[in-house]
N, C-alpha and C positions, 0 to 999 in steps of 0.2 A: 396493449395496456402499458401505461407509463411505468418507469422504474419506481420501486418503493422509495419514498422520500428518505434521503440520507445515505442511500446505497447506490453504487454504480449500476449501470445497465448490465444484463446478463452476459453480453459479449465481453465487456470490460472485466467483469468478475472472472470469467473463464480464462481470459488471457493471464490474469494475475495468479489465479489458483493453479494453472497448469505450468507455471514457471518452475523449473527444476524437477519436474516429474519425469520418471523413467518410462512410464507406460500409462496409457488411458484405454480402458476397455468398456464399451466400444469407442472407437474414434468419434469425436464430437458428441459423445454421450453426455458429458458434463454440461455443455451448452444447452442441450435439449432439456436436461433436468432443470437447469436454472430458468429457462424460459417457461417451462410448465409450472414451476413453483411460483414464478411471478404472476402467471395467468390465474393461478388458484389462490394467490395472495397468502402464501404460507412459506415458512422456512424449509430448507432441505434438512432431512435427518441424516446426519453424517456419522457413521460408525467407525470406531477404532477399538480393537480388542487387544488385551494384553493378559497373558497367563501369569499369575504371580509366582513364578518359579524361583525368584530370588528377591531379597528384601529391598533392593534399591534400583531406582531407574538410573540409567547411564546416558551418556551423550548420544549414543545410538538411538535411544528412545526419543530423544528430543527432535529428531528429524521429522517424524510424522506428527509429533505434538505441535511443532511450529506451523505445519501445514494446517492442522486443525484450528490453530489460533487465527489463521487467515480466514478460514470459513466462518469462524465465530465473529470476527470483525465485520463481516458482511451480513450478520444477522441470522446465520444458520444455527441449527441446534446440534450440539455435539453429543453423541451417545458414546460415552467412555465405558467400555465393557470390561469388567474384571472377570476373567475366566476361572472362577473358583471351581467350576465343575470340570471344564476341559483340562485344567492343570493336573487333575487327578488321573486323567487318561495319559497325558504326556504327548506334546506335539512332536510328530516324527519328522517334521520338516528339516532337511539337511542333516539328518542323523544316519550314521552307519550301523547303529544298533538301536534297539528300543530304548526310549527315554524312561527312566524309573519314575513311576507315579509318586506324587507327593501325598503326605498325610494331611488330614483336615487342619490340624493345628499349625502346620507349616504354611499352608495356603492362607489361612486367616492372618497369621502374623505378617507374612509378606505383603498381603493386600492392604493391611492397615497402614503400612509405610507408603504405599503407592499414592493413596489419596492425599497425604500431606504434601508430597512432592509435586503432584499435578499442578497445584495452584501457583507454582513458580512460573508457569507458562500460560495455563488456561484460566479463564474467568470462571470462578466457582459458581457464580450466580447464573451463568449461561451454559452450564455443563450438566448433563444428566448422567449420573453414575449408576450403572446397572450391574448386577451379578448374574451370570448365566445359570447358576445353580437354582435361581428362583423358578425358572421354567423347565430346565433340563431334568431336575429331580422329579418332576411330575410326569415325565414321559413313561409310559408303560412299554413292555417288551414289544407288543404289537405295533405301537407308535413308531418305535425304532425300525422295525421291519418295513413299515410303509415308507419311512424316509429313505431307507437303504435301497428300496425298489427303484428310486429315481436316479441311482448312481450305478453305472456298470463297472465290472471288473476291469474292462479295457480302459475306462476313464481313470480309474484309480492307478492302473499301471502306467499311465502316461507320466506319472511323477518320476522324475529322473532318479530321485533317491530310492524310491521303491524298486524301480526296474534294476538299478545297480545292485541293490542287495539281493534281489531275486536271482540275477545272473551269477552273482558270486556265491550263491547257495546259503546266504545268511538268513536266519529266520525273520519273518515278518508276522507280528501278531495280528489277529483279526481286529483287536481293539484299535490298532493303529489305522486300519481302514476306516473305522468309525469316526476317527477324530475330525477329518474334514467335513463329514456329514453333520456332526453335531455343531461344528463351528458355522457351517452353512445355515443350519436351522436357527441360529441366533439371529441372522438377518431376516429370516421369515418372521420370527416372533416380533422383532423390532420394526419390521416394515421399512428397513433402511433404504434411503435413496442413493447413498454414496458410501463406499467403504474405502478408507485410507489404510494402506498397508505398505510393507517393504516388498521388494521384488521377489523375495523368497516365499511370500504368501499368496502369489497370484493364483496358483492352482486351487488353494482352499477357497478363494473368493469366486472362482469360476463355479465351484460346487454350490456356493451360496446363490449365484445367479440362476443355476439350473433349478434349485429347490424353490426359489421365489417364483419362477415361471410356472413350475408344476403346481404351486399353490394359488395361481391366478393373480400374482402380484407383478408389477413392473420390476424387472431385474435391476439391481443396483449397478451403479457405475463404479468401476475399479480405478482408483487413483493410486498407482504404485510408485513408491519413492526409492531412490538408490539406497543401498546398504552402506553403512559407514564402517570401514575397517577399523580395527582396534589398534592399540599401541604397537602390536607386532607387525602392522602394515600388510598383513596377509588375510587373516580371518576376520569375519564380521565381528563387531564389538560384542562381547558376551562375557558375563561374569564367570561362567563355567570355563571359558577359555583363558581366563586370567589376563585379558587384554583390555579391560574396560576402565572407563573414567566416570565415576559416579557423580551425579549432579549435586549431591549433598556431601560428597567426600571433602575432607579437610582441604581448604584452599591451597595450602602449601604442597600437599601431596598431588592434588589435581594439576597444579601449575607444572610441577616436575614431569608428570606423565605426559602432558600436552607437548612439552618440549622434547620428549623422547620419541615422538612419532617420526617416521621417515620423512625426509624433506619432500619427497614426491607426493605426499598426502596433504601437505599444508594447504594448497589451493582448494582441495576438496573440502577440508574442514572449514575453511573460510566460507565457501559457497553453501554447504549444507547446514552449518551451525549458526552462521551469522547472516547468510543471504547476501554476501558481498564478494567481490573479487579482491584478492590481495593487492596491495600497493606494489606495482612493478618496480618502483624506485628503491624499495627496501631490499636488503640482503636476505638470504634465506633465514639466517639466524634472527635478524631483527623482526622479520615477518612472523616468525613463530613465537617470539616473545610477545609481540603485540596481540597475536591471536590468543595466547594464554591469558594475557591481561583482560582482554575483552570478554572472554568466556567466563573467567572467574568473577568479573564485575557483574555480569548478567545474573549469575545465580547466587552470589554472596555479597555483592556490593562493591563499590569502588575502593573503599578503605581496605577491605580484605584483599583485593587485587594488588594494591600497592604494597601491602605487607607481604604477600606471597612472593612478589617480585624481589623485594628486599631480602627476604629469607633465602631465596634461591641464590642471589648474588653473594650473600654471606657464606652459604654452605659450599657452593660449587665453583665460585670464582675466587673468593678470598680464602676458601677452605676453613672457615671458622665454624665453631659449634654453635648452633642456634640457641638463643636465650631461653626458648621454651622447651628445650630438650628434657624429657622426663628423667627422674632419678630412680635408681633402684638400690636398695640397701642389701648388701651381701652379709649374712650373719657371720660373726667371728668364728663360730665352730665349723664353718664350711672350709676353713683353711687348715692345712697341715704344714707346720713349720713355715707359716707365712705365705704358702703358695696354694694354688687351686688349679684343677684341671680345666682346660678351656671348655669342654663339653658341659661340665657342671656349672661353670660361670654363666654360660648362655641360658641355661634353664632357670637358674636362680634369679637372673636379671630379667626373666620373662621375655628374653629375646627369641626364645624358641619354646614351643609348647611341649616338646618331648626330647628325649635323648637322641632319637632317630633324626628329628628335624635339625637338632644342633649339629649332628654329624654331617648332614647334607650341606648345611650352610658353610661349615668349615671346609668341607671338601670342595665346594664351589669357589672358595677364595673370597667369600662374601663378608668375612669378619676381620675387623681391625681393632686393636687395642692401642690407644694413644698413637695412632698413625702407623702401627706395625701390623702387617697382615699375619693372621694366625690360621694355619691350615690343619694342624694335627689335633684331633679331639682330645688326646692325652697330653697335650703340651702343658707343662707345669708352669703356671704363670704367677708372677708377682704383680699384685694389683695395689696401686696407691689410692688413697682417698681422693675422690674427685677425678679419677681416670675416666676417659671417654671410650665407650664401646660403640663401634660403628658397625651396623648390620645392613648389608645391601648398599644401595646408593644414597638413600635418603633417611635412614633411621639412625638416630644418635641416642645413646643412653648414658647419663652421667652416673658413675658408680660411687656409692658411699659405703664405707666400711662400718659394720656394726661393732658395738663395744663388747668387750669380754664380760 
């Protein structure tokens, strides 16, 4: 059968779609799916699931989303699954202890932000958004038992994280064993042809393949993508690890975070986030600045990227206070004989949420007042109107003194 008008032949599609992929299960499975879809004159159903465990998508999420975009451009249907049900179980993948389940209101609030951010990459009109609570909440206890019958304990303990915890004598809840089974059932319900995931999710996708076969379906093909390390250069990007860069984060903040990644990660960021190799003629510094510019422009626009670059130059090269630094008014009655404790100043300026956090920031040497580092929480400070409080590397607050 001839290729569908306007789209490349299956073999050409497979070559493009497999570029940058860490693993394909089974080998050549995608080409077979593409050829079958062409024969049946239908698009592939391509699934990607995300549990709304945090309110923002970060650059790590964009790696699979950009691959989904490629599928979408070839006319295939994207099934973006929001795991509102599975989020309340807690994905045990890569965890040394059980993940605390989320409350309904947390899940709904987080999921609401996901949908707004998706359309920065995917075509809304060509994406089917589904919530696995729609079918998982209808499962009865005997349904779950029948699903569990298709997965052995030996299969579950193949998971490196489970086996490690078992050998170390750390508890593993039975609900954690159920997580990959419920995730796998999503593929059964959706009759997915392909599942796009990170390499840490390959085990869960194998369970999906087993369950689909047990239900008389053709097992999905797993397209596993490399994980993107976060700003620490060690752990995969994760909001809970504090090493993430949000795609809706303020451009200036995101720009600075991208520049903070270790040099050895720059090429990987270019490849996974922009689909390009870095220009070998550029220095490591210039390559990283261009990377930051390109990423900010993609999610915020070219004007925001130029402004973020200018802001960084002003703050960290010329050491000037940014024009948009927020102001904080310190009440006159907070001073005693014209002076104020450093710890109290930080909390009143809302540079710290509590006295404990203020103490930690000061002990870390992360606080400066008009360019002078302050380390003692009880340091008695004289504060002038218009003084600048700097917290961490990128946060500036201009202080205004309240009147008597």
